[in-house]
Residue, then its C-alpha position, 0 to 999 in steps of 0.5 A: x956406616x963405611x958400609x951404609x956410605x958405600x951404598x948411599x955413594x953408589x946410588x947417588x952416582x946411579x943416579x947422576x948417570x940416569x941424569x945425564x942419559x936422560x939429558x942426552x937423550x932428551x938434547x939428541x930428539x930435540x935435535x932429531x925432532x926439530x930437523x925431522x920438522x924442518x924437513x917436513x915443512x919443506x915437503x910440504x912446500x913442495x906439496x903445495x906447489x904441486x898442488x898449486x900448478x895442478x890447480x892452475x895448469x891449462x890442458x898444455x901443461x904437462x901434469x906428470x911430475x905434479x901428480x907424482x910429487x903429488x903422490x908421492x906423499x904418504x906420511x904427512x896429513x894435509x888438507x887443502x882447503x879454498x878461502x872460503x874454508x872447504x875442504x878441497x882435499x886430504x891426504x893422510x888423514x887418521x880419521x875414521x869413516x874420513x868424516x868430512x866434519x871431523x877434519x873440516x875442524x881439524x884443518x881449521x885447528x891447524x889453521x889457528x896454530x899456523x901450521x899451513x902453506x898458503x898459495x896464490x892461484x892469481x898474480x895479486x894479493x887479493x887473487x884467490x887463494x888456497x890453504x896446505x894444512x898439515x900436520x907432524x906424521x907419525x914418524x915425528x909425533x912418536x920421536x917427540x914422545x920417545x925422550x920419555x919412554x927412554x926416560x921411564x926405561x933408564x928410571x925403571x933400570x935405575x930401580x932394578x939396579x939399587x934394588x939389586x943391590x941393596x937385596x945382594x948386600x943385605x943378604x951377604x950381610x945377614x949370612x956374615x951376621x948369622x955365621x959370626x952369632x953362631x961363632x960366637x955362641x960357639x966359642x962362648x961355649x968353652x969358657x961357660x963350662x969351665x965357669x960352671x965348673x969352677x962354680x960348682x967346686x966354690x960352693x963345695x968348699x965355700x959354701x956361705x959365700x954371699x957372692x957364688x950366688x950372684x956368680x952364678x946368676x952372671x954364668x946363667x946369663x952368658x948361658x943366655x946370650x950364647x943361647x941367643x946368638x945360637x939361634x940367629x938364623x934358624x927359626x925358633x919355637x914360639x909357645x905361648x908366653x906371658x908378655x908381661x913377665x918377659x917384660x918384668x924379667x928384663x926390666x929386673x936386669x936392667x934395673x940391678x945394672x943401670x945407674x940410679x940416674x935412670x928411671x924404668x917406668x912400665x905401664x902395663x894392663x893390669x892382666x896378663x897377656x899371652x902371645x906365641x914369643x920366644x922369650x929368650x930372643x924376645x927379652x933379648x929385643x927389649x934389652x938391646x932397644x933399653x941398653x941404647x936407650x941407657x947409652x943415649x942418655x950418657x949417665x945423665x938423669x932420664x928416664x924409660x917407659x915400657x908401655x903396652x896396648x891392647x887391642x883386639x888384632x894386635x899388641x903394642x909394645x912403646x920403649x920411650x927414652x929421654x936421651x939425645x934422639x936420633x937425627x932424621x937422617x940417620x932414624x932410616x938407617x938405624x935397622x942397618x946392619x954395621x950402622x952405628x952412632x956409638x964409637x964402639x960397637x958392631x951396629x948389630x943390636x938393632x939389625x937384629x932386633x929387626x929379624x927377631x921381630x918381623x922373621x921370627x914373630x911376624x910383627x912390626x918394629x919401627x922408630x915410632x918418633x925421635x927428637x933431638x935432645x929430647x928421646x926416642x921411642x921405638x914401637x913393637x906390633x905384634x899380632x895375638 
């Protein structure tokens, strides 16, 4: 639970950092764009004044400075149109073959947008005039798109950072759980051997005792548990196995160790279903989910329903209970190592169940549905 909370906090910090970087980038880019727009407007005004001087020049006018100003505009697109909206000249227009109709359409569009400077050619308001239409330079247009590019880069960085964090943490946690599982199996070996020896001694001394067979069953159960833990982290062998027998074995085991208030219902096809399974590990998956269902009912009356559906390509196993259900915010975390809603427990059960189903048996497992106060259904899909 603590690990889950820590990961959530790190993700929140990364998202907040990305938002702050994006906002700062947008603000700075907006300021730069506005300043550049003002500067380009001022340049166009100077260029327009030079055009006015050129249009009204006589034979005594020195045009060197005027021509220099006009010729130095290599970046800002301009279209000069007369009062009848005829093109007089243009510069820096990126139109193929310099089609006059297309340039005229662009000029009219800039007029409608108010992106022009009107130059009176005479001394009165009614005198002839020219309109210097201008567009944003290539640099300004690129600058307008830059914040979105930067935002995309930041977003990609955050996604990669979160993915790397989750992957490294998951790998680290997996190593811990695998090591812990194998160490548990190793530590169980010695007491199990001792119990087996004591069981044999008791059989010889008390051959008629009815409790000794029950002791043998529990010892065998411990052996099975140790065997399951020892196989975590290594690829188990899958052999053709009766799914019906595996599920019936789990039901029998749970039925003997579960309160009479809880009814276990099975809904299987009449025919036997044969799948490639590691029966020991797969039994543990069904058993673990069933035990969680029992805990979810808290000793109250309820039921656990194991249903099997077979299609041409796969087999579907549903394990439904009438327990307290899972909160929506917790559903996505139930398979994470260390996550648990119980007062006791390490939060390993469903994590290992997911590994056994998906990595070892190449199947799928997920929470099909859950409603607080009504119950939960887990679904397992296995390929045939």
